[in-house]
N, C-alpha and C positions, 0 to 999 in steps of 0.2 A: 503495499501501500502503500503512495504517495501523496503529501502531502503538498498544496500550492497553495496556502497563508501561512500555519505553524502544525502546531504539532499538538500531542496532548492536552490539555481544556480549551486551545487553539486553536479546536479544528475546523473541518475545512465543512460549510451546508453543501443539506444538500436536499432532496429531497428526503432520503428516510431519513431526516431530522427535522423538518420542519417543511411544513406547506405551506405557501405561500398562497393568497386566493385571488383571485382574478382582477385587478385593480379598477375601481370606481373611475365615475366618469371624472373628467378632468373638469374645475370648479375656478371661478373666474380669479384669476391671479389679485395676490392680493398689493394692500400700497408697496411699489419697486423701494427695500431696505438698504439699495444700491445699488448704482447701473455697473455700465461694462469699462465706463472710464475708469469709475474707483477701483474696482476689479483689477485694472490693467496697472493702475499707480503700486494697490500693495502685489501684486506674484512683482511687478519688478524688483520693487527697494525688497521683497525678500530674497529673489536671485540673487543681487549685488553683493547682500551682505557672504555670501561665499560658500563654505564649509560651513556645518553646522552640528560639529560632531557636541554634545553636551560641556557645556564649560570650556568647549573654545572661544579663540578670538569672534569669528563668524557666530555663535549662536550668542554670545554675552550680547555683542553691536545689538545681535535680532530683539535680544530680550528688552534691551534699553528702551529702544522702537519702538516696541509693543509700548511700555509703562510711560510713555511719552506720551502716547498715541492715546491712552486710558484716561491720564489723564486731562488731558484736552475736551476727552467728553463727559466728563466729569466724576468720574471715580475715584475712588479714593481706593490709592495702590498700596503693595506693599511686596517684598519680596520673602519666599520663602524658602534657605541655602541647603545642600548638601555636596557632599562627596563624589564624584563618579571616577570613573575608570576612567582613565586616556592614555596612551599607545604615543611616544613620536621617535621613528624612525621607517624609516623603508622596509621591507621584504619580497626576495627576490627568490626564483631559483632557477636557475644553470646547468645545463648540461652538455656537453659539445664546445660546437656553436650557438646554439637558441639560450635566451635568456627571456624570462618571462617576468614582469613586474605583479605581485601579490598582496591581495590585503591580507593582513595580518587581523587573526582571529582575536576579538576580544572575550574575557581580558586576556590580552596576550603571556603566550611564554613565551623568553625570547629563547634566543639559540646563541650560543655561547657566540665572543666575539669574531672569530673564523669561523664560523655558521653549522651547520653538520651534513656531513657525505655521508654518502653509500648509500649501494644500490635502490634505483625506483623500481617500483612494481607497484600491481594492481590489488586495493586492499581486494578481501573478500574471492580472489580467484588462487581459491588452496594455498595463497605462497603471506608467507609472515617471516619473522624475524628481523633483526636490524636494516634497517635500512629505513630509504622515504616513502611510505608508500600512499596513491593516488587514489582517494574514492572519489568516483564519476557519479554524479547523482543523475537518479532521470529526469525525465522532461520538467520542469515546475517553474512557478514565481516561487525563487524559493523565497525566505525575509529568517530565520528565525536558526541557530544553531540546535534547539532541546531537541526533542525528540526524537524527529526520523537521523539526522545528522549525530548527535549527540550519540545515538545506539551505534551507528556504525564505525565511525571516529572511534570510539572505547571500541569497538572490538577488532577495530586494526591496533591499539596499542596494545590494547591484550594479549593479542600476537605477537609482541614483539617490538610494531615500529617503533624510531627512534622520533619521528615526523610525520605528520599527515598533510596530502595535500588535497582540497577540497576544490573537483568541477563545478561548478552550479550551471548545470547546463538548462537551457531556458531561454525565450525568443530572442531575444538580443543576441546572443556570445557572449554580453560581459559578466563580470566578474561580480557577484551578488554580497557584497557585507551580511553576514549574520548577525542577527541581535544575543544578547547572551543577559546572564545574569549579572547583578552585581554589587552580590558580595561577596564571591568567587571565580576565582579560574576555572571556567568547565573543565578542561584538558590540561593535564600535568604534563607533558607537548608540546612542543611548540605544535602549532596546526596554524594553515595560510589557505587563501581562498586564488583560485586562479581562473581565471575565466575559459570559457570551453574552445574560443575560438581560440587562445595561445594553445590547446592541451595536443594537438596533434602530434609535435615533436616530443614530449615528453611524454606517450604514449608510446610510443614508437620508441624510444629507449625504452621504458618499460617492461616491449619482449623480448629487448634485444639484451636486456640483465647488465643497462648501463649505469655509470653509475652518476649521480645526482652533486649539486650544493646549496642545502636551501641559507642562503643570510635574512636572518631577521634579526640582528642581538642591538636592536635599542632599547628604551628607558617605557618600563611601564608604571605608571607610577595613576595616581589618586589625584583629583585637580577640586576649585568651586563650582560651582553650579549652582543655578537656579531656579526658580519656578516665580513667575508672576502673579500676582496674586491683586484682584479690585472684588470692591464691593461699593455697591449705593444703596446705602439701606432707607426704606420710604416707610419702615413702620410699619411695612405689611406682618398678618401669621405665619406669611408661606415665604422659602426663597423657590428663586430662577437659578439656574449654572449652567452655566457654558463653555464646557471645556474644552480645550483643542493641544495637541502637543507641537513643538515649533525644532527640538535637535530633531537629529536623525543623521545618517552617514551620508558626507560627504551634500552637493548642495542639495536634494529632496524637497527641487520645486515644484516637481507634479507628486511625490508621496508629503508632505509638509505643506505646501505653497497654497494649493489649490485651497484645501482645509483652511487653513489660515484667514485667507479672500473671505471664504463665507463666515465664519464667526468673526473675521470683523465688519462684516459690514453688518452682522446678527448685537455684537453687542454693540456696534449702533442705532439700529433701530430700535434694540430694550431699554436703551438708556432715555428715550426721547417718546418712547410708548406712554401708555397711560394702564399700564398692565400691573395689576393687585399682586404686586410682588416685591423682595428683595431680589435684586440680582447679585450674583455671586459669579466671578470669573477663577479663571486659570491659564492661562500660559503653560505647561511644562516642559522643562528640563530635564534629563536623563528618561530618554522613551526608548538610545536605544539599549536599552543595559534591562528591555526589558518592565520597560512603566513605571522608573524608579520612582523619577519624578514625580508621576498621578500616581501614585502608591502611594508616597509620602504627604501628599493631599488630602488622599480620600482619611485616611484615619488622624491626619493631626488639622487641619484646617476649615475643610469643607462644611458647610451646614449639617446638619443629622439629618438620618432616614427620615424619619417624623418632623421634622421641621422644613423638609422639601418638597415640595409640590411638583415641579421633574426637574430635568438632569440631564442638558443633550449635550451629548459630546462628539463631535466632530472631529473624525480621528486621519485613516488614511486614506487616498486615492478620493477623494473625494469630487474632480471635479478634472482628473486627469482629460487629454488628450486621445486617443482610441488613432489604432495604427494598423495599417492593410501588414498580412506581413506575405511577401513574397520569397520563399525562400529563407536566402539568408538576408532578405533586405529589405526594412521597414517602410511604410510607407506615412506620413503624417496626415490621417480626416478631420474635418471637423467636427466629428459629434465626440463623445465622451467615453472613454473606454465601460465597457459594463460589469463586469470582475470590479464590481462596489454592489455590500454589501450593507439594507438597511433594518433595521432592530428596534422594535417599538416596543410599552410596555402594551397588557392588551387594553386599557382605555382608551389609547390614546393612537389604535387602528388603522380605525376606519378614517379616524382624521387624518391621519398619512396617506390611506391610500387614496383619497382625494387629493392631497398635497401634492404628492408625490408623483402621478400621474402624467404617463409618459416620458420619462427618464430614465435612459436604462439604464436596469439592472435599480435601481432606486424604488423605482412602480412596484418590484413585487414585496411584499411590507413583513416580513415576519417576525412573531411574536419573538419577543426579548426572552433572552435563556442565557444564563452565564452559561452554560456546559456548551455551545455551539459561536457563544462571544469572539471575537476576537481585540485587542490592546486594550486599550484601558477601562474599554466599551467594557469590559468583563471584570477587569475589579470593582468597576462603577456595581456593576448587577448584584456581584458576591458581596457586597458588600454589604446587601440590603437594601439597595437604594428603588423603594418601587413602583416609580413611575417613573417611567427613563425612556432617554430612546438614540442612536447615535448611527454612525457609517463609519464602518471600514473598509478596505479593499488595498487591492498590490497590483499595479498596473504595472505597465513590458520590462520600464526602465527602474523598476521599484527600486533601492539599496544597489542601483548604478551609479558608477562618479558620473552619467551623463544624466542625470533625471537634470535636466536644465531648464529655458527656456518653452521650447522645442516641446515641451511635455505637459506645455497647457494651455487653454485660451479663455481669453480673460471673456468673453459670450458666453462657457461655459458655466462661469460661480455666481450672478445675480440666477438664475433657473433653480437652485437649488437652496439658496439662500433664502432666498421668496417660498418657501415649498415647509422648510424649517416654521420660517414669519406666520404660516399660515396654519399649521402643524397647534404651535405653539397658543397663536393667538384663541385657538378651541378648546387649547387645553384648560384655558382661563374664560373660557365666557360662562358669566351667570357667575365667576367667582368671587 
């Protein structure tokens, strides 16, 4: 079995797990919470911060920008600080004249200064012992090292591998960074990720028993990171929580930026609305470390479940661009990638079906269930919030180095923000 989004509690949604009813007829569009021009401004600004690894310069600058934007909207802001894992240094695998740049697998266990040298061989092919095992994953949109990948890497290590190189076979041919726990290294040997487009000479070398050299001798450490939090207390009896992650591997413009743009439009609308609710906001760091910042916010700062009328979480692949696949060539399409999932607590399912009708992927509304949710939404549901909704997914360049402005379109953002707005308004109607 191969997971395409996550493993363990972040299972793939399927018809056997959830049944989505046919979408209801589309309703009149609600008041526009923000248009294309504003979406374009947000997407370009987010992309310009560069890499968003937790606690890095891009993530910190992005957090400061969000903080200033929220203050300008009238929110009282704060920072929730913590220590996030980090790594400084490169990773590469060489054999003969071939050399490939790798993605170090977090939390990184570095090699000695001179690297790790040994024979290359295919993991799980009846071979083991000292050397560099190449683990070729089946075709999927990979996102986490937990579960499927973890099991197979540990099996290779148990068979004697000195180091493991994971080949993330998927639609783009790119190396895909894999999420990991924040509290410990998942593996006790050096592990790195290789792009499938780079793999051929190394697979050939493995078949011939050639020796390779893995270099990954940088510095593994922890550094400060922070969630941006905000509140607008209207003296109402309950809270509306609006959350989104902002950190991630590399630029993550499609993965994170499209959701951040929807969130930013919504928080501006909520601030000027007459909703009978207090507003609590969070833009989290630590996402790539199994939702580190989100977990901390839920347990330490979020309104309690009994005080929360609705929690709206805007996760990955909220409004990323779809692509035509022609062999190894991808061509961008104007529409949204449909591999995005909308989960909604039972009281709000019908309103969501009406609001999200016609939006690819989101028109199939699933009942919220922590066993099938992914990302921070699973954590929110597991924490006992009875009324919640959210989106998660993985577009084709999810966790790739080149998830940039090519992967988004400003036109795809406002319809999702409008649908969320309509569902929120219906939830508070008559309150």
